[in-house]
C-alpha positions as CSV (number, residue, x, y, z in Angstrom):
1,M,0.0,0.0,0.0
2,D,1.4,3.4,-1.0
3,T,1.4,6.1,1.5
4,D,1.2,9.8,0.3
5,L,4.9,10.1,0.9
6,T,5.6,7.0,-1.2
7,K,3.4,8.4,-4.0
8,Q,5.2,11.7,-3.9
9,I,8.6,10.0,-4.0
10,K,7.6,7.9,-7.0
11,E,6.3,11.0,-8.8
12,M,9.6,12.8,-8.2
13,V,11.5,9.8,-9.5
14,Y,9.4,9.7,-12.7
15,V,9.8,13.4,-13.3
16,S,13.6,13.2,-12.8
17,M,14.0,10.1,-15.0
18,Y,11.5,10.8,-17.7
19,G,10.9,14.5,-17.7
20,T,7.2,14.0,-17.0
21,N,4.9,12.5,-14.5
22,W,3.8,8.9,-14.7
23,K,0.2,9.6,-15.8
24,D,1.4,11.8,-18.7
25,L,4.1,9.3,-19.6
26,D,1.6,6.4,-19.7
27,K,-0.8,8.5,-21.8
28,N,1.9,9.5,-24.3
29,V,3.2,5.9,-24.5
30,D,-0.3,4.8,-25.4
31,K,-0.8,7.6,-27.9
32,V,2.5,6.7,-29.7
33,A,1.8,3.0,-29.6
34,N,-1.6,3.6,-31.3
35,Q,-0.1,5.8,-34.0
36,I,2.6,3.2,-34.8
37,I,0.1,0.4,-34.9
38,G,-1.7,2.4,-37.5
39,E,1.5,2.7,-39.6
40,L,2.5,-1.0,-39.4
41,S,1.8,-3.3,-42.3
42,Q,-0.2,-6.5,-41.6
43,E,2.9,-8.5,-42.2
44,S,4.8,-6.5,-39.5
45,K,1.9,-6.9,-37.0
46,E,1.9,-10.6,-37.5
47,Y,5.6,-10.8,-37.1
48,M,5.4,-8.9,-33.8
49,I,2.7,-11.2,-32.5
50,K,4.8,-14.2,-33.4
51,N,8.0,-12.6,-32.0
52,P,6.8,-10.7,-28.9
53,R,10.3,-9.9,-27.4
54,P,10.7,-6.2,-27.3
55,V,14.5,-6.4,-27.3
56,E,14.4,-7.7,-30.9
57,Y,13.2,-4.3,-32.0
58,H,15.6,-2.1,-30.2
59,F,17.7,-1.2,-33.3
60,S,14.9,-1.2,-35.8
61,L,11.5,0.0,-34.5
62,G,13.0,1.3,-31.3
63,L,15.4,3.5,-33.2
64,Y,12.4,4.7,-35.4
65,I,10.5,5.5,-32.2
66,R,13.4,7.4,-30.6
67,N,14.1,9.5,-33.7
68,N,10.5,10.3,-34.7
69,Y,8.6,10.4,-31.4
70,I,10.9,10.9,-28.4
71,Y,13.9,13.1,-29.3
72,N,12.9,16.8,-29.2
73,S,9.3,16.0,-28.4
74,K,7.1,18.1,-26.1
75,E,5.2,14.9,-25.0
76,F,8.3,13.3,-23.5
77,G,9.9,16.4,-22.1
78,N,13.7,16.5,-21.4
79,C,13.9,12.7,-21.1
80,Y,17.3,11.1,-20.9
81,R,15.9,7.6,-20.6
82,V,14.9,7.3,-24.3
83,D,15.7,3.6,-24.5
84,D,13.4,2.9,-21.6
85,I,10.6,4.8,-23.2
86,S,11.0,3.3,-26.6
87,S,11.0,-0.2,-24.9
88,E,7.8,0.7,-23.1
89,I,6.2,1.8,-26.4
90,I,7.2,-1.4,-28.1
91,K,5.9,-3.5,-25.2
92,R,2.6,-1.6,-25.4
93,I,2.4,-2.2,-29.2
94,I,3.0,-5.9,-28.6
95,D,0.4,-6.0,-25.9
96,K,-2.2,-4.3,-28.0
97,L,-1.5,-6.5,-31.0
98,T,-1.7,-9.6,-28.9
99,E,-5.0,-8.4,-27.4
100,E,-6.5,-7.7,-30.9
101,N,-5.4,-11.1,-32.0
102,T,-7.1,-13.0,-29.2
103,D,-10.4,-11.1,-29.5
């Protein structure tokens, strides 16, 4: 159970690490994930469903995300943990694709 102090500390950690609070970070990760899913070909979506390990995409999709959505973006602030954020976006994409595939 989080106390108010624990919540405040967590919030300060997120802001210092990611340049934004966790609610905004989560909202922006979801927004970018949805945009990228809309850009992916059906073949790419199927590949990601069959190969759901985010690390596989670090130097491909991850690089695209960092260059086009994170660096110099207002949404992610002055974040210096760009690899972490791109990984979270890739995980979100895989989760969403997997959910769609099981429906």
